N, C-alpha and C positions, 0 to 999 in steps of 0.2 A: 579548715574545713570546707568553707566556702570556694575557695580556689580549687579544692579537688573535685566538687561537684562541677564547677563550671568547666574544668578541663574534661571530664567525663561527658558532659553534655555536649561539647564540640568535638569530641572525638566521636560520639554518637551521631552528631549530625553531618559530620563528614564523611563518616563510612557509609551512611544511609542516604547520600546525596544521589540523585538521578538526574540524567538529563532534563532540560526544560522542554515540555512539549505545547507551549503556550501558542509558538506558531511553526510547529513542524512541517516541512514540505513533503507533499505525498504525490504520488503517480499511480494512475490505474490506465491499464492498456488491455484490449482484446484485438485478436485476429478475426478479420472479415473478408475471406476472399483473399484476394491479393492486397491488402490494405490492413494496417494497425491503427485502430481508434482507439483514443484514449483523453483523458483529463488530468490536469495537474492542479493540485489545490492545496491549501494550508490547513491544519487540523482546525482552525477557526471558521473555516468555512469560506474566505475568500480565495479568488482565483487569480494568478500572476498571468498577465498578458504579454505578449511578444517574448517569450524565453523560447530559446532553441531546444529542439527533443530530438534525440539520436535514437536509431535502431542500430545496436552492435551485434556481432556474432560474438562466439565464445572466446576468440583471440582479441576481443577488443577494437576491431575494424568497423569503422562506421560503413553501415548498408544503406542507410536512408536518413535524411534530415528534414525538419520541419519546425514551425512555430505554433505557439498557442495563440488562439483568438482570445476574444473579449471575456469568455465563460472559462478560460482555460483548457479547450478542447483541442485536440490535434489530430491529423490523420498522416500516417506515413506510408508510403508504398514499399510494399513488401517485394524483394527481388524473386523471380522464379527460382533462383538457386538455394534460397532458405527453406531448408527441409530439416526436421528433427529437432534436438534440443539444443540449448546453450545460447538461445538468442534473448536479448533484453534490450528494454528501453530505458532511457538515461534522460535526466534533465537536472540543471541546476540554476538556483537564483540567490543571489546577495549571500554566498556563502552557503546556502543549504543544497543538499544533494539528495536526488531522489531515483530510485531504480524499482523497475517491475520486470520479473522474469517471466517470460512468455511460456506457456505450455508447449508442448510438443507440436512443430508446424507440420501439417500435413503435407503430402506432395502436391505440387500444384497441377492444374488441369484436372483431368479425369471426371470430377463429379457436375455432371449436368442433368437437366431434368429428362432429356431425351435418354439417358443412361437409366433413370429409374424406370422407366418404361420397357426397356429392354430386359431390364433384371427380373421385373415383375413376369415377364412371359418364360423366363427361365426357370431353373429349379428353385433359386433362393436369391438373396440380395448380393450384389457384387460389391467390391470395395468402392467404387464410384458411388454407389447408393449410400454406403454407410457414410461415406466422407461428407455427402451433401446433407444427410440428417444429423450429423455431427454438427456441421455448420450453422444449420437451423436453429438447433438447440442452443448452441453457444450463443449465438445472436440474440435469442429471447432471454436466456439468464444474465447477459452482460450487464443490463442495469442493476439487477438484484445483487450481483458481485460488487458492483459500484457503491451502492448504497450501504451493504454490510461492511465494506472498506472503509466508507466515510464515517459510519457509525462508531466502527471500532477504534477511531483515531479521534474522538472529539471528547471534551470533558464534560461529564454527566454530574447531575446535583449530587449523586451518592458519592462520587469521588471527592468533592469539595466537603460533604458531611465527613467523609473518612478522615480526611486532612484537619478539621476542626476537632475531630475526636481525639486524633493523636496530641494537639495541643492542649486539650484540655485535661488529657491523661498525664502528660508531662507535667503541666502545672500542679496537679492533683499530687504526683510523686515528689515534687519538689516541696510542696507543703507539707506533706506528710513527714518527709526528712528534715526539714526544719522544725517541727515541733517535737521530734524524737529527739534531735540533738538539745533542743532548750529544756526539756524534761530530764535529760540525763547528765 
């Protein structure tokens, strides 16, 4: 009977297995004008240095390339032809790969502070003014998005407590099963 229990526990552990998150490699990137700013980091908080970061289009062709600094930060130049959806930033280190999909890239040029003044004189805001406002807002919320992404990928105290709870529960189930078999 003990062999059956061990077999069931082994099957449960194998089917419930998930990838290890102890040092998952992550990437974060935002667009600011004609540049892509970002940071590469491990879920534990350390930052890889000197790794190659690529900006690719939807077909997988590399448009720009750069390296991370001591803090894992990087800056890539954004070609003027990069407009719309399907662009992503890729990096890999020690067998770990990370990717960040960029939101729709706005048309280049157009948005300047002078255009805001001419739009204010007219009937309403033009596309250049709206693009400038979107860039300003994106630049302000980029650090918040980075913090949220980093917090979502860290192991917290309640995660550890949940794991310990599972272990205690399994030990209790084993103890119950064992006393039940002895009594019967």
